[in-house]
C-alpha positions as CSV (number, residue, x, y, z in Angstrom):
1,M,140.9,180.5,179.4
2,R,142.5,179.6,176.1
3,L,142.8,182.3,173.6
4,P,141.8,181.5,170.0
5,R,144.6,181.0,167.5
6,S,145.4,184.0,165.2
7,I,144.5,184.0,161.6
8,P,148.2,183.8,160.5
9,S,148.8,180.8,162.8
10,L,145.7,179.1,161.3
11,Q,147.0,179.8,157.8
12,L,150.5,178.6,158.6
13,E,149.1,175.4,160.0
14,A,147.0,174.8,156.9
15,V,150.0,175.4,154.6
16,Q,152.3,173.1,156.6
17,T,149.6,170.3,156.5
18,A,149.1,170.7,152.8
19,A,152.9,170.9,152.1
20,G,153.5,167.8,154.1
21,R,151.0,165.8,152.0
22,Y,153.0,166.7,148.9
23,G,156.5,166.3,150.4
24,I,157.2,170.0,150.2
25,R,159.6,171.4,152.8
26,V,158.3,174.6,154.5
27,Q,160.6,177.2,156.0
28,V,158.9,179.9,158.0
29,L,160.4,183.3,157.9
30,E,158.9,186.2,159.8
31,A,158.9,190.0,159.4
32,R,157.4,192.3,162.0
33,R,158.4,195.7,160.7
34,V,158.9,197.2,157.2
35,A,162.7,197.1,157.8
36,D,162.5,193.3,158.4
37,I,161.2,192.6,154.9
38,A,164.6,193.1,153.3
39,Q,166.3,191.1,156.0
40,T,163.8,188.3,155.4
41,F,164.7,188.2,151.7
42,D,168.4,188.1,152.7
43,L,167.6,185.0,154.7
44,I,165.9,183.6,151.6
45,D,169.1,184.1,149.6
46,R,171.1,182.0,152.1
47,S,168.4,179.3,152.4
48,R,168.2,178.9,148.6
49,L,164.4,178.6,148.6
50,S,162.7,178.2,145.3
51,G,159.5,180.1,146.0
52,M,157.7,182.1,148.6
53,L,154.1,182.0,149.8
54,V,153.1,185.3,151.6
55,L,150.4,184.7,154.2
56,S,147.9,187.4,155.1
57,S,149.7,190.2,156.8
58,P,149.1,193.9,156.8
59,L,152.9,194.4,156.7
60,F,153.3,192.6,153.3
61,G,149.9,193.7,152.0
62,G,150.7,197.3,152.8
63,N,154.1,197.2,151.0
64,P,153.4,195.3,147.7
65,Q,156.0,197.2,145.7
66,T,158.8,196.5,148.2
67,V,157.9,192.8,148.4
68,A,157.7,192.5,144.6
69,D,160.9,194.4,143.9
70,L,162.9,192.3,146.4
71,A,161.4,189.1,144.9
72,M,162.1,190.2,141.3
73,R,165.8,191.0,142.1
74,R,166.2,187.5,143.5
75,R,164.2,185.8,140.7
76,L,161.9,184.4,143.5
77,P,158.4,183.5,142.5
78,I,155.8,184.7,145.0
79,I,152.3,183.6,145.6
80,S,150.2,185.7,147.9
81,V,146.6,186.7,148.9
82,F,147.4,190.3,147.9
83,P,146.5,191.3,144.4
84,D,148.9,194.3,144.4
85,I,151.9,192.0,145.0
86,A,151.0,190.1,141.8
87,R,150.4,193.3,139.9
88,E,153.8,194.7,141.0
89,G,155.7,191.5,139.9
90,G,154.6,188.6,142.1
91,L,153.7,185.4,140.2
92,L,150.2,184.7,141.4
93,S,147.7,186.0,143.9
94,Y,144.5,184.4,145.1
95,G,142.4,185.9,147.9
96,P,139.3,187.7,148.8
97,E,138.4,190.9,146.9
98,I,139.6,193.5,149.3
99,Q,137.1,196.2,148.3
100,D,134.3,193.7,149.0
101,L,135.7,193.1,152.5
102,Y,135.5,196.8,153.2
103,R,131.9,196.9,152.0
104,Q,131.0,193.9,154.2
105,A,132.7,195.6,157.2
106,A,130.7,198.8,156.6
107,H,127.5,196.8,156.3
108,M,128.2,195.0,159.6
109,A,129.0,198.3,161.3
110,R,125.7,199.8,160.1
111,K,123.8,196.8,161.6
112,I,125.5,197.3,165.0
113,I,125.0,201.1,164.9
114,R,121.3,200.5,164.2
115,G,121.1,198.4,167.3
116,A,122.0,194.8,166.4
117,A,123.6,192.9,169.2
118,V,127.3,192.4,168.5
119,A,127.3,188.9,169.9
120,E,124.4,188.0,167.6
121,T,125.9,189.5,164.4
122,P,127.3,186.7,162.3
123,V,130.8,186.9,160.9
124,E,130.5,187.0,157.2
125,R,132.9,185.1,154.9
126,P,134.2,186.8,151.8
127,I,131.9,186.6,148.8
128,R,134.3,187.0,145.9
129,Y,137.9,185.8,145.5
130,L,140.3,187.0,142.8
131,L,142.9,185.0,141.0
132,I,145.6,187.2,139.4
133,A,148.3,185.6,137.2
134,N,151.4,187.5,136.2
135,V,152.5,186.0,132.9
136,K,155.2,188.7,132.5
137,T,156.9,187.5,135.7
138,A,156.4,183.8,134.8
139,N,158.2,184.4,131.5
140,K,161.1,186.2,133.2
141,F,161.5,183.3,135.5
142,G,161.1,180.6,132.8
143,I,157.8,179.4,134.4
144,T,154.9,178.2,132.2
145,L,151.6,178.8,133.9
146,P,149.0,176.1,133.1
147,P,146.2,177.2,130.7
148,S,143.7,176.1,133.3
149,V,145.1,178.8,135.7
150,L,145.1,181.4,133.0
151,L,141.5,180.6,132.0
152,R,140.3,180.8,135.6
153,A,142.2,184.1,136.3
154,D,140.2,187.2,136.9
155,E,143.2,189.2,135.7
156,V,146.2,188.1,133.6
157,I,149.1,190.5,133.4
158,E,151.0,190.1,130.1
């Protein structure tokens, strides 16, 4: 039996495919514990990377201040799916509205508790996505965010 690929591996594969189309080199760095986050940023220092894309991970999503602080100290623009990383100093975030995901999970749990067969309960995709642009961080790094991004943003931090 072959196990399904994990969400992070699917995300990484998609990023690598897209980056390859644009000639962007991707370097994968992993962190498995909170203590690994700082070590990962130390590796970034030695690698001279010009930006960071944080894939979906409870480790990073649960420590937005740590991630943002480390990135700000290194003047490293970060894009993530986690709104709080952008709010704390990341450059951009684009991802599902987390509160909506909790409501969807509760709705699905209610269906199952009321007798719906788990195997017949469809997996629901996120309904709403948020784009957060941190202009304050962009200005500190000398980056100009395109007006089209700012106009589409659900939240602009100035």
